[in-house]
C-alpha positions as CSV (number, residue, x, y, z in Angstrom):
1,M,-14.6,11.0,18.7
2,A,-10.9,10.8,19.2
3,A,-9.2,8.0,20.2
4,K,-8.1,7.5,23.7
5,S,-4.6,8.6,24.7
6,S,-2.0,5.9,25.4
7,L,-0.4,7.9,28.2
8,N,-0.6,6.8,31.5
9,P,-1.0,9.5,34.6
10,W,2.6,9.6,35.3
11,Q,3.7,10.2,31.6
12,L,1.1,13.0,31.3
13,H,2.4,14.8,34.6
14,C,6.3,14.6,33.3
15,A,5.2,15.7,30.3
16,R,3.2,18.7,32.0
17,R,5.7,19.5,34.5
18,T,8.5,19.9,31.7
19,V,6.3,22.2,29.7
20,L,5.2,24.4,32.6
21,A,9.1,24.7,34.2
22,G,9.9,26.1,30.2
23,G,10.8,22.6,28.6
24,V,11.1,21.5,25.0
25,I,9.1,18.2,24.2
26,A,8.7,16.0,21.4
27,Y,5.6,14.2,20.8
28,P,3.1,12.4,18.4
29,T,0.5,14.4,16.2
30,E,-1.9,13.4,13.6
31,A,0.6,12.9,10.9
32,V,4.3,13.7,12.1
33,W,6.3,14.1,15.3
34,G,5.8,17.8,17.0
35,L,8.1,20.1,19.1
36,G,6.4,21.9,21.4
37,C,6.7,24.3,24.5
38,D,4.9,27.0,26.2
39,P,4.1,29.8,23.5
40,W,4.4,32.4,26.6
41,N,7.7,30.9,27.6
42,Q,9.9,33.5,25.1
43,D,13.1,31.2,26.1
44,A,11.6,28.0,25.1
45,V,10.3,29.1,21.7
46,E,13.7,30.6,21.0
47,R,15.2,27.2,21.9
48,I,12.6,25.4,19.2
49,L,13.7,27.9,16.5
50,E,17.5,27.3,17.3
51,L,17.2,23.6,17.2
52,K,15.0,23.7,14.0
53,Q,17.2,26.5,12.6
54,R,14.2,28.3,11.9
55,P,14.1,31.8,11.5
56,M,11.0,33.3,14.2
57,E,10.0,35.6,11.2
58,K,8.2,32.7,9.8
59,G,5.7,32.3,12.9
60,M,4.5,29.0,14.2
61,I,1.6,27.1,15.2
62,L,-0.5,27.1,18.6
63,V,-2.1,23.7,18.8
64,A,-5.3,23.5,21.4
65,A,-7.3,20.6,23.0
66,S,-10.7,22.6,22.3
67,V,-11.9,25.8,21.0
68,E,-12.5,27.0,24.0
69,Q,-8.5,27.0,24.8
70,V,-8.3,29.7,21.8
71,R,-11.7,31.4,22.5
72,F,-9.6,34.4,23.6
73,L,-8.3,34.9,19.9
74,L,-11.8,33.8,18.1
75,D,-14.0,36.2,20.5
76,P,-12.9,39.6,19.2
77,L,-13.5,38.4,15.4
78,P,-17.2,39.1,13.4
79,R,-19.0,35.9,13.9
80,V,-18.8,34.7,10.5
81,L,-14.8,34.5,10.9
82,Q,-15.5,32.3,14.0
83,W,-17.9,30.0,12.5
84,E,-15.4,29.6,9.5
85,A,-12.6,28.3,11.8
86,E,-14.7,26.6,14.0
87,Q,-16.2,24.3,11.1
88,H,-12.8,23.0,10.8
89,W,-12.1,21.9,14.4
90,P,-11.2,19.4,15.7
91,G,-9.2,17.7,13.0
92,P,-6.1,18.1,11.1
93,I,-6.6,21.7,9.6
94,T,-4.7,24.8,10.5
95,C,-6.3,28.2,10.7
96,L,-4.8,31.5,10.0
97,V,-6.6,33.6,12.2
98,P,-6.4,37.5,13.0
99,D,-4.7,38.4,16.0
100,V,-6.3,41.6,16.3
101,L,-5.8,42.4,19.7
102,E,-1.9,41.3,19.6
103,Q,-2.5,38.8,22.1
104,I,0.3,36.0,20.9
105,P,3.9,37.2,21.3
106,D,5.7,38.1,18.1
107,W,8.2,34.9,19.0
108,V,5.2,32.7,18.3
109,R,3.3,35.2,15.5
110,G,6.6,36.1,13.5
111,R,6.2,38.9,11.2
112,H,2.4,37.9,10.7
113,S,-0.7,39.7,11.7
114,T,-2.4,36.7,12.0
115,I,-1.3,33.3,14.1
116,A,-1.8,29.7,12.6
117,V,-4.3,27.7,15.1
118,R,-5.3,24.1,14.9
119,V,-8.0,22.1,17.4
120,S,-6.3,18.8,17.3
121,D,-8.0,15.7,18.0
122,H,-5.0,13.6,18.6
123,P,-5.8,12.1,22.0
124,V,-1.9,12.8,23.1
125,V,-1.9,16.5,21.9
126,R,-5.3,16.8,23.4
127,D,-4.4,15.4,26.9
128,L,-1.0,17.7,26.7
129,C,-3.2,20.7,26.3
130,E,-5.6,20.0,28.6
131,A,-3.2,19.0,31.1
132,T,-1.3,21.9,30.7
133,G,-4.3,24.3,30.8
134,M,-3.1,26.1,27.5
135,P,-2.5,25.4,23.8
136,L,1.1,24.5,22.9
137,V,3.6,25.8,20.1
138,S,3.2,22.9,17.7
139,T,6.0,22.5,14.8
140,S,7.4,19.6,13.1
141,C,10.0,17.7,14.5
142,N,13.0,18.3,12.1
143,P,16.1,20.6,11.4
144,A,15.0,23.1,8.3
145,G,15.3,21.1,5.2
146,R,14.9,17.7,6.6
147,Q,11.8,15.4,6.7
148,P,9.7,15.8,9.5
149,A,10.3,12.8,12.0
150,R,7.4,10.0,11.6
151,N,8.9,7.7,14.6
152,I,10.8,8.0,17.6
153,W,14.0,6.9,16.3
154,Q,14.1,9.6,13.9
155,V,13.0,12.5,16.5
156,R,16.1,10.8,18.6
157,R,18.7,11.1,15.5
158,Y,17.4,14.5,14.6
159,F,17.7,16.0,18.5
160,G,19.4,13.3,20.7
161,N,19.4,14.8,24.2
162,Q,18.7,18.2,23.3
163,L,14.7,17.7,24.1
164,D,13.7,17.9,27.6
165,R,11.2,15.0,27.1
166,I,9.9,12.5,24.4
167,V,6.3,12.1,24.8
168,P,5.3,8.3,24.0
169,G,2.6,7.7,21.6
170,A,1.7,6.9,18.4
171,L,0.9,9.0,15.1
172,G,-2.6,9.7,13.8
173,G,-3.7,8.1,10.5
174,N,-2.7,11.3,8.3
175,R,0.1,10.8,5.9
176,K,0.6,14.8,5.5
177,P,1.2,17.4,7.8
178,S,-2.1,19.6,8.4
179,R,-3.9,22.0,5.7
180,I,-3.2,25.3,6.3
181,I,-6.1,27.7,5.5
182,D,-6.9,31.4,6.0
183,I,-10.1,31.8,7.2
184,V,-10.6,35.3,6.3
185,T,-9.5,34.9,2.5
186,G,-10.1,31.2,2.1
187,K,-6.6,30.5,0.7
188,Q,-5.3,27.3,1.1
189,F,-1.3,27.2,2.0
190,R,-0.9,23.5,1.7
């Protein structure tokens, strides 16, 4: 079972309002600090891409509080692929899931026919996704070519006042970013 979140109700309320208003947040994840936003808000996603100096074609990760939050992506798939994804969650494994109905916008999916999805067991990530009622974009908190932020001071050094909110909390116990596995081929990318 995942640890209890360190966020108090006011912090969670403010983070929720920021995301729903189209803002960009930084928050702790299993291994590194992440940047996140509403995946259906193109302006917010483009802001993250600009902050990171990351091309849209590469795509982004969706992070969710539960399998139910991403059920809409799994339901169109054969049962064996649904089972394959669910075996890795919750936890620090990102699955490449075919977006067969093209439900995820291009600005999140990039040039891919799959979407990278992780159901997190990190308490802050889980609380953010539950509070907003949706999966969030999640990408490492760093400009392209730099090491991901591992503390709040690095977050501030990288992005200063360009973020709408920094959500407090501790990183999980993982030393490396999540593994990425293609659920169709079984190939592991990191």
